[in-house]
Each structure stands twice: as structure tokens, then as C-alpha cells.
VEXRO-156357 format. One record per residue (C-alpha): x negated, y, z; residue number from 1; residue in three letters. Coordinates in Angstrom, 2 decimals. Layout:
! VEXRO-156357
@xx->X yy->Y zz->Z i->NUM aa->Ala
...
END
This chain:
! VEXRO-156357
@xx->3.88 yy->30.02 zz->-38.96 i->1 aa->Unk
@xx->5.86 yy->31.83 zz->-41.64 i->2 aa->Unk
@xx->3.27 yy->32.74 zz->-44.28 i->3 aa->Unk
@xx->5.65 yy->35.24 zz->-45.90 i->4 aa->Unk
@xx->5.18 yy->37.54 zz->-42.89 i->5 aa->Unk
@xx->1.38 yy->37.51 zz->-43.01 i->6 aa->Unk
@xx->-0.71 yy->40.23 zz->-44.63 i->7 aa->Unk
@xx->-3.55 yy->39.77 zz->-47.07 i->8 aa->Unk
@xx->-5.89 yy->41.06 zz->-44.39 i->9 aa->Unk
@xx->-4.85 yy->38.24 zz->-42.05 i->10 aa->Unk
@xx->-5.64 yy->35.61 zz->-44.68 i->11 aa->Unk
@xx->-9.03 yy->37.17 zz->-45.37 i->12 aa->Unk
@xx->-10.17 yy->37.57 zz->-41.78 i->13 aa->Unk
@xx->-8.85 yy->34.18 zz->-40.71 i->14 aa->Unk
@xx->-10.51 yy->32.45 zz->-43.66 i->15 aa->Unk
@xx->-7.26 yy->31.22 zz->-45.24 i->16 aa->Unk
@xx->-7.78 yy->32.67 zz->-48.70 i->17 aa->Unk
@xx->-6.25 yy->29.73 zz->-50.58 i->18 aa->Unk
@xx->-3.08 yy->29.93 zz->-48.50 i->19 aa->Unk
@xx->-3.01 yy->33.69 zz->-48.98 i->20 aa->Unk
@xx->-3.27 yy->33.50 zz->-52.74 i->21 aa->Unk
@xx->-0.48 yy->30.91 zz->-52.90 i->22 aa->Unk
@xx->1.76 yy->32.96 zz->-50.61 i->23 aa->Unk
@xx->1.20 yy->36.26 zz->-52.40 i->24 aa->Unk
@xx->1.55 yy->34.75 zz->-55.88 i->25 aa->Unk
@xx->4.90 yy->33.23 zz->-54.85 i->26 aa->Unk
@xx->6.41 yy->36.67 zz->-54.20 i->27 aa->Unk
@xx->8.96 yy->37.34 zz->-56.96 i->28 aa->Unk
@xx->8.69 yy->41.13 zz->-56.82 i->29 aa->Unk
@xx->5.27 yy->41.92 zz->-55.35 i->30 aa->Unk
@xx->4.56 yy->45.36 zz->-53.95 i->31 aa->Unk
@xx->1.43 yy->47.27 zz->-54.90 i->32 aa->Unk
@xx->-0.16 yy->46.17 zz->-51.61 i->33 aa->Unk
@xx->0.54 yy->42.52 zz->-52.49 i->34 aa->Unk
@xx->-1.16 yy->42.98 zz->-55.86 i->35 aa->Unk
@xx->-4.08 yy->44.71 zz->-54.17 i->36 aa->Unk
@xx->-4.64 yy->41.82 zz->-51.78 i->37 aa->Unk
@xx->-4.35 yy->39.28 zz->-54.58 i->38 aa->Unk
@xx->-7.12 yy->41.20 zz->-56.32 i->39 aa->Unk
@xx->-9.25 yy->41.25 zz->-53.19 i->40 aa->Unk
@xx->-8.76 yy->37.56 zz->-52.37 i->41 aa->Unk
@xx->-9.55 yy->36.47 zz->-55.93 i->42 aa->Unk
@xx->-12.60 yy->38.75 zz->-55.92 i->43 aa->Unk
@xx->-13.80 yy->37.16 zz->-52.69 i->44 aa->Unk
@xx->-13.58 yy->33.77 zz->-54.38 i->45 aa->Unk
@xx->-15.54 yy->34.94 zz->-57.42 i->46 aa->Unk
@xx->-12.68 yy->35.15 zz->-59.94 i->47 aa->Unk
@xx->-13.56 yy->38.52 zz->-61.43 i->48 aa->Unk
@xx->-11.09 yy->38.35 zz->-64.31 i->49 aa->Unk
@xx->-8.06 yy->37.65 zz->-62.14 i->50 aa->Unk
@xx->-9.26 yy->40.16 zz->-59.56 i->51 aa->Unk
@xx->-9.58 yy->42.89 zz->-62.19 i->52 aa->Unk
@xx->-6.09 yy->42.15 zz->-63.52 i->53 aa->Unk
@xx->-4.40 yy->42.31 zz->-60.11 i->54 aa->Unk
@xx->-6.34 yy->45.41 zz->-59.05 i->55 aa->Unk
@xx->-5.40 yy->47.14 zz->-62.30 i->56 aa->Unk
@xx->-1.74 yy->46.28 zz->-61.77 i->57 aa->Unk
@xx->-1.88 yy->47.49 zz->-58.17 i->58 aa->Unk
@xx->-3.45 yy->50.78 zz->-59.23 i->59 aa->Unk
@xx->-0.81 yy->51.34 zz->-61.91 i->60 aa->Unk
@xx->2.07 yy->50.62 zz->-59.50 i->61 aa->Unk
@xx->0.48 yy->52.78 zz->-56.80 i->62 aa->Unk
@xx->0.14 yy->55.72 zz->-59.18 i->63 aa->Unk
@xx->3.75 yy->55.30 zz->-60.35 i->64 aa->Unk
@xx->4.95 yy->55.17 zz->-56.74 i->65 aa->Unk
@xx->2.83 yy->58.14 zz->-55.71 i->66 aa->Unk
@xx->1.14 yy->56.03 zz->-53.02 i->67 aa->Unk
@xx->-1.78 yy->58.33 zz->-52.26 i->68 aa->Unk
@xx->-3.22 yy->56.03 zz->-49.64 i->69 aa->Unk
@xx->-3.39 yy->52.94 zz->-51.84 i->70 aa->Unk
@xx->-4.76 yy->54.57 zz->-55.01 i->71 aa->Unk
@xx->-8.26 yy->55.25 zz->-53.61 i->72 aa->Unk
@xx->-8.36 yy->51.74 zz->-52.09 i->73 aa->Unk
@xx->-7.66 yy->50.24 zz->-55.52 i->74 aa->Unk
@xx->-10.36 yy->52.43 zz->-57.04 i->75 aa->Unk
@xx->-12.87 yy->51.34 zz->-54.39 i->76 aa->Unk
@xx->-12.11 yy->47.66 zz->-55.02 i->77 aa->Unk
@xx->-12.49 yy->48.18 zz->-58.77 i->78 aa->Unk
@xx->-15.80 yy->49.93 zz->-58.08 i->79 aa->Unk
@xx->-16.96 yy->46.88 zz->-56.17 i->80 aa->Unk
@xx->-16.10 yy->44.62 zz->-59.10 i->81 aa->Unk
@xx->-18.17 yy->46.75 zz->-61.46 i->82 aa->Unk
@xx->-21.04 yy->46.80 zz->-58.97 i->83 aa->Unk
@xx->-20.97 yy->43.01 zz->-58.76 i->84 aa->Unk
@xx->-21.13 yy->42.89 zz->-62.55 i->85 aa->Unk
@xx->-24.16 yy->45.18 zz->-62.57 i->86 aa->Unk
@xx->-22.33 yy->48.08 zz->-64.25 i->87 aa->Unk
@xx->-23.44 yy->50.63 zz->-61.68 i->88 aa->Unk
@xx->-22.53 yy->53.68 zz->-63.74 i->89 aa->Unk
@xx->-18.87 yy->52.66 zz->-64.04 i->90 aa->Unk
@xx->-18.83 yy->51.57 zz->-60.41 i->91 aa->Unk
@xx->-20.11 yy->54.93 zz->-59.21 i->92 aa->Unk
@xx->-17.59 yy->56.83 zz->-61.33 i->93 aa->Unk
@xx->-14.75 yy->54.87 zz->-59.73 i->94 aa->Unk
@xx->-16.16 yy->55.33 zz->-56.22 i->95 aa->Unk
@xx->-16.50 yy->59.08 zz->-56.73 i->96 aa->Unk
@xx->-12.96 yy->59.25 zz->-58.15 i->97 aa->Unk
@xx->-11.77 yy->57.45 zz->-55.01 i->98 aa->Unk
@xx->-13.73 yy->59.88 zz->-52.87 i->99 aa->Unk
@xx->-12.27 yy->62.90 zz->-54.64 i->100 aa->Unk
@xx->-8.79 yy->61.44 zz->-54.42 i->101 aa->Unk
@xx->-9.14 yy->60.64 zz->-50.73 i->102 aa->Unk
@xx->-9.86 yy->64.31 zz->-49.95 i->103 aa->Unk
@xx->-6.20 yy->64.96 zz->-50.84 i->104 aa->Unk
@xx->-5.16 yy->62.61 zz->-48.04 i->105 aa->Unk
@xx->-5.73 yy->63.02 zz->-44.32 i->106 aa->Unk
@xx->-6.01 yy->59.26 zz->-43.78 i->107 aa->Unk
@xx->-9.59 yy->58.83 zz->-42.59 i->108 aa->Unk
@xx->-9.89 yy->55.19 zz->-43.66 i->109 aa->Unk
@xx->-9.67 yy->55.97 zz->-47.37 i->110 aa->Unk
@xx->-12.42 yy->58.56 zz->-46.99 i->111 aa->Unk
@xx->-14.67 yy->56.14 zz->-45.15 i->112 aa->Unk
@xx->-13.92 yy->53.36 zz->-47.64 i->113 aa->Unk
@xx->-15.00 yy->55.58 zz->-50.54 i->114 aa->Unk
@xx->-18.37 yy->56.15 zz->-48.86 i->115 aa->Unk
@xx->-18.64 yy->52.39 zz->-48.32 i->116 aa->Unk
@xx->-18.04 yy->51.80 zz->-52.03 i->117 aa->Unk
@xx->-20.74 yy->54.32 zz->-52.89 i->118 aa->Unk
@xx->-23.13 yy->52.70 zz->-50.41 i->119 aa->Unk
@xx->-22.40 yy->49.24 zz->-51.83 i->120 aa->Unk
@xx->-23.10 yy->50.40 zz->-55.38 i->121 aa->Unk
@xx->-26.31 yy->52.21 zz->-54.45 i->122 aa->Unk
@xx->-27.49 yy->49.23 zz->-52.39 i->123 aa->Unk
@xx->-27.05 yy->46.72 zz->-55.19 i->124 aa->Unk
@xx->-28.60 yy->49.09 zz->-57.72 i->125 aa->Unk
@xx->-31.70 yy->49.45 zz->-55.54 i->126 aa->Unk
@xx->-31.22 yy->52.97 zz->-54.16 i->127 aa->Unk
@xx->-31.55 yy->52.09 zz->-50.48 i->128 aa->Unk
@xx->-32.09 yy->55.67 zz->-49.32 i->129 aa->Unk
@xx->-28.86 yy->56.77 zz->-50.99 i->130 aa->Unk
@xx->-27.04 yy->53.73 zz->-49.66 i->131 aa->Unk
@xx->-28.19 yy->54.47 zz->-46.11 i->132 aa->Unk
@xx->-26.94 yy->58.05 zz->-46.36 i->133 aa->Unk
@xx->-23.52 yy->56.89 zz->-47.57 i->134 aa->Unk
@xx->-23.20 yy->54.33 zz->-44.76 i->135 aa->Unk
@xx->-24.04 yy->57.06 zz->-42.25 i->136 aa->Unk
@xx->-21.26 yy->59.22 zz->-43.70 i->137 aa->Unk
@xx->-18.74 yy->56.39 zz->-43.29 i->138 aa->Unk
@xx->-19.92 yy->55.80 zz->-39.72 i->139 aa->Unk
@xx->-19.43 yy->59.47 zz->-38.86 i->140 aa->Unk
@xx->-15.86 yy->59.37 zz->-40.15 i->141 aa->Unk
@xx->-15.03 yy->56.32 zz->-38.02 i->142 aa->Unk
@xx->-16.75 yy->57.90 zz->-35.01 i->143 aa->Unk
@xx->-14.69 yy->61.07 zz->-35.39 i->144 aa->Unk
@xx->-11.50 yy->58.99 zz->-35.65 i->145 aa->Unk
@xx->-12.39 yy->56.84 zz->-32.64 i->146 aa->Unk
@xx->-12.20 yy->53.68 zz->-34.79 i->147 aa->Unk
@xx->-15.07 yy->51.85 zz->-33.16 i->148 aa->Unk
@xx->-14.36 yy->48.41 zz->-34.63 i->149 aa->Unk
@xx->-14.75 yy->49.67 zz->-38.18 i->150 aa->Unk
@xx->-17.65 yy->51.86 zz->-37.06 i->151 aa->Unk
@xx->-19.45 yy->48.73 zz->-35.83 i->152 aa->Unk
@xx->-18.86 yy->47.03 zz->-39.20 i->153 aa->Unk
@xx->-20.52 yy->49.92 zz->-41.00 i->154 aa->Unk
@xx->-23.32 yy->50.03 zz->-38.43 i->155 aa->Unk
@xx->-24.26 yy->46.45 zz->-39.31 i->156 aa->Unk
@xx->-24.13 yy->47.37 zz->-43.01 i->157 aa->Unk
@xx->-26.43 yy->50.30 zz->-42.27 i->158 aa->Unk
@xx->-28.76 yy->48.08 zz->-40.26 i->159 aa->Unk
@xx->-29.09 yy->45.47 zz->-43.00 i->160 aa->Unk
@xx->-29.72 yy->48.21 zz->-45.58 i->161 aa->Unk
@xx->-32.45 yy->49.58 zz->-43.33 i->162 aa->Unk
@xx->-33.96 yy->46.10 zz->-43.08 i->163 aa->Unk
@xx->-34.12 yy->45.91 zz->-46.85 i->164 aa->Unk
@xx->-35.66 yy->49.39 zz->-46.85 i->165 aa->Unk
@xx->-38.42 yy->48.40 zz->-44.42 i->166 aa->Unk
@xx->-37.00 yy->50.40 zz->-41.50 i->167 aa->Unk
@xx->-37.42 yy->47.47 zz->-39.13 i->168 aa->Unk
@xx->-37.43 yy->49.25 zz->-35.75 i->169 aa->Unk
@xx->-34.23 yy->51.17 zz->-36.48 i->170 aa->Unk
@xx->-32.59 yy->48.05 zz->-37.92 i->171 aa->Unk
@xx->-33.42 yy->46.07 zz->-34.79 i->172 aa->Unk
@xx->-32.10 yy->48.81 zz->-32.53 i->173 aa->Unk
@xx->-28.79 yy->48.98 zz->-34.39 i->174 aa->Unk
@xx->-28.27 yy->45.22 zz->-34.55 i->175 aa->Unk
@xx->-29.06 yy->44.77 zz->-30.88 i->176 aa->Unk
@xx->-26.53 yy->47.49 zz->-30.10 i->177 aa->Unk
@xx->-23.72 yy->45.50 zz->-31.71 i->178 aa->Unk
@xx->-25.03 yy->41.98 zz->-31.04 i->179 aa->Unk
@xx->-22.17 yy->39.64 zz->-30.24 i->180 aa->Unk
@xx->-19.53 yy->42.18 zz->-31.22 i->181 aa->Unk
@xx->-18.30 yy->40.20 zz->-34.23 i->182 aa->Unk
@xx->-18.46 yy->36.57 zz->-33.17 i->183 aa->Unk
@xx->-15.42 yy->37.06 zz->-30.92 i->184 aa->Unk
@xx->-13.26 yy->38.99 zz->-33.42 i->185 aa->Unk
@xx->-12.28 yy->36.87 zz->-36.42 i->186 aa->Unk
@xx->-13.79 yy->33.84 zz->-38.19 i->187 aa->Unk
@xx->-14.69 yy->36.11 zz->-41.11 i->188 aa->Unk
@xx->-16.65 yy->38.53 zz->-38.92 i->189 aa->Unk
@xx->-18.25 yy->35.66 zz->-37.06 i->190 aa->Unk
@xx->-19.49 yy->34.12 zz->-40.29 i->191 aa->Unk
@xx->-21.42 yy->37.22 zz->-41.26 i->192 aa->Unk
@xx->-22.85 yy->37.58 zz->-37.74 i->193 aa->Unk
@xx->-25.21 yy->34.74 zz->-38.70 i->194 aa->Unk
@xx->-26.87 yy->37.15 zz->-41.15 i->195 aa->Unk
@xx->-27.52 yy->39.57 zz->-38.29 i->196 aa->Unk
@xx->-28.97 yy->36.78 zz->-36.16 i->197 aa->Unk
@xx->-31.22 yy->35.65 zz->-39.01 i->198 aa->Unk
@xx->-32.64 yy->39.18 zz->-39.20 i->199 aa->Unk
@xx->-33.12 yy->39.53 zz->-35.45 i->200 aa->Unk
@xx->-34.74 yy->36.10 zz->-35.17 i->201 aa->Unk
@xx->-37.13 yy->37.02 zz->-37.97 i->202 aa->Unk
@xx->-38.04 yy->40.30 zz->-36.27 i->203 aa->Unk
@xx->-38.60 yy->38.40 zz->-33.01 i->204 aa->Unk
@xx->-40.93 yy->36.00 zz->-34.81 i->205 aa->Unk
@xx->-38.68 yy->32.96 zz->-34.42 i->206 aa->Unk
@xx->-38.89 yy->31.97 zz->-38.09 i->207 aa->Unk
@xx->-37.42 yy->28.49 zz->-37.60 i->208 aa->Unk
@xx->-34.29 yy->29.87 zz->-35.98 i->209 aa->Unk
@xx->-34.07 yy->32.62 zz->-38.64 i->210 aa->Unk
@xx->-34.03 yy->29.96 zz->-41.35 i->211 aa->Unk
@xx->-31.41 yy->28.00 zz->-39.39 i->212 aa->Unk
@xx->-29.17 yy->31.09 zz->-39.21 i->213 aa->Unk
@xx->-29.45 yy->31.55 zz->-42.98 i->214 aa->Unk
@xx->-28.16 yy->28.02 zz->-43.46 i->215 aa->Unk
@xx->-25.37 yy->28.64 zz->-40.92 i->216 aa->Unk
@xx->-24.38 yy->31.86 zz->-42.72 i->217 aa->Unk
@xx->-23.97 yy->30.12 zz->-46.06 i->218 aa->Unk
@xx->-22.03 yy->27.24 zz->-44.49 i->219 aa->Unk
@xx->-19.75 yy->29.59 zz->-42.54 i->220 aa->Unk
@xx->-18.88 yy->31.66 zz->-45.62 i->221 aa->Unk
@xx->-18.12 yy->28.49 zz->-47.57 i->222 aa->Unk
@xx->-15.82 yy->27.40 zz->-44.73 i->223 aa->Unk
@xx->-14.15 yy->30.80 zz->-45.08 i->224 aa->Unk
@xx->-13.11 yy->29.77 zz->-48.61 i->225 aa->Unk
@xx->-15.11 yy->32.47 zz->-50.34 i->226 aa->Unk
@xx->-18.41 yy->33.27 zz->-51.97 i->227 aa->Unk
@xx->-21.16 yy->35.22 zz->-50.23 i->228 aa->Unk
@xx->-20.86 yy->38.99 zz->-50.76 i->229 aa->Unk
@xx->-23.64 yy->40.17 zz->-53.03 i->230 aa->Unk
@xx->-24.97 yy->42.72 zz->-50.55 i->231 aa->Unk
@xx->-25.27 yy->39.99 zz->-47.92 i->232 aa->Unk
@xx->-26.82 yy->37.61 zz->-50.46 i->233 aa->Unk
@xx->-29.44 yy->40.28 zz->-51.12 i->234 aa->Unk
@xx->-30.40 yy->40.22 zz->-47.44 i->235 aa->Unk
@xx->-30.61 yy->36.43 zz->-47.30 i->236 aa->Unk
@xx->-32.73 yy->36.25 zz->-50.44 i->237 aa->Unk
@xx->-35.08 yy->38.89 zz->-49.01 i->238 aa->Unk
@xx->-35.35 yy->36.95 zz->-45.75 i->239 aa->Unk
@xx->-36.12 yy->33.72 zz->-47.60 i->240 aa->Unk
@xx->-38.87 yy->35.51 zz->-49.53 i->241 aa->Unk
@xx->-40.37 yy->36.82 zz->-46.28 i->242 aa->Unk
@xx->-40.14 yy->33.41 zz->-44.61 i->243 aa->Unk
@xx->-41.84 yy->31.77 zz->-47.59 i->244 aa->Unk
@xx->-44.78 yy->34.17 zz->-47.67 i->245 aa->Unk
END
């Protein structure tokens, strides 16, 4: 397979981040999208410094090129970096800038992504109610666009936020509605489906299986050549606390 023809998204969702980084860094004159994906892949592997550098370069090139679709994506990824660092104020400013910028563009995905960035920031900062509202906004955008795959991804984010917020019945309903939807898509999606199963098993009272799914989730993400996303880690830590009580 010719790696030069593969996108950063392919490397991420097929759990080939190391190959992706090598391929993208070998490009002599990288496009803004190449720089963006280098930032994302390094971020997924926990290299915040390199991620910030590539995302900054991608944003600068995107602005110079007048690429209105890529600018808000860069801003959302930078927002995520700041959220992961615990600088929620800076993260929210970037997410809102992305949201305001995306209103100038009719591409629905940038609008939904800006709501996701806001939800991610609010979730990690402890504002679950605000996070839930932002996830619902992203879901509505995907529903209106008929993009049901991405809608399902945000539904599971909404469900796990509701679990953290104590909204167990609604969480269970949402997760059951999409159960099995991710395991057949990509290795990346399948890895995080173990988090969903851990929650459902806990709700069902099968604590042994819930603990087993937590272990599977961590192993699967490691096999995907990346670190666990902090919002997912929050769920696993909460589950472990509940299972230990």
C-alpha cells in the first residue's frame, strides 16, 4: 500500500499513527491539512509540544491560504490541547472563536466540531450540564445533515457525559441504541466501544465483566498506538471508583 496516498484520518482510525507520522513528516512541502494531521497524531500520542507546533503552523498556513474550512478545525484542535493542559479559559476562547468562524461557512462539520470542542472543554472542567447541552447541539447538526455515523459518535459522547452526570437511565437508553455500531467500523472506534460496554455492564450489575471491559479498553487504545483520551479516561476512573465502593 502506498502510504503517500493515505490521509491522516486513515492512519488514526486504522491505528497506524506511527506510520502516519513518518509518512506525513517525509512530505517535503506539506499542505496545511498535512500539518493539521501531524498535530492531531502527535496529540493522540501525548506529545503536546509537537502537536502545538504543527497545529500552529497549520493554522497560519490555512489563514494565509484563506481556507475557511480548515481554520476552525485548527482552532478546535488547539482548544483540545489547552483543555488537556487544564487551561479551560484559553480552550473555551479558542472553541468559541472556531464556532464564530464556522458560522461564516456552510460546511456543517465545522459547526458541529466547534460544539464538540466546547463540550469537551466543559466536560473536563466539570460542567457536565453545559457539556451535555453542547453535545446535543452537535447531534442536531449531524441529524439535520443526515450524517448518522458522526451523529452516533456524538451520541456516545453524550451518553458517557450523562453517565458522569448521574443520568443513568438516559445514558443506558442511548448506549443501547447504538450498541454494536462502532465495533464493525474501524479499529479506533472498536477500541472505544469497550468503554460503552463497561458502562452498560456496570448498569446491568455485571461488575466483573465491567472491570474486564475497562482492561480491554486500555489495551485496545494502547494497540492503537495512542494514549487514552482524557474524556474517556474520566469515565474509566469514575467506573473504577464505583466498582471499588
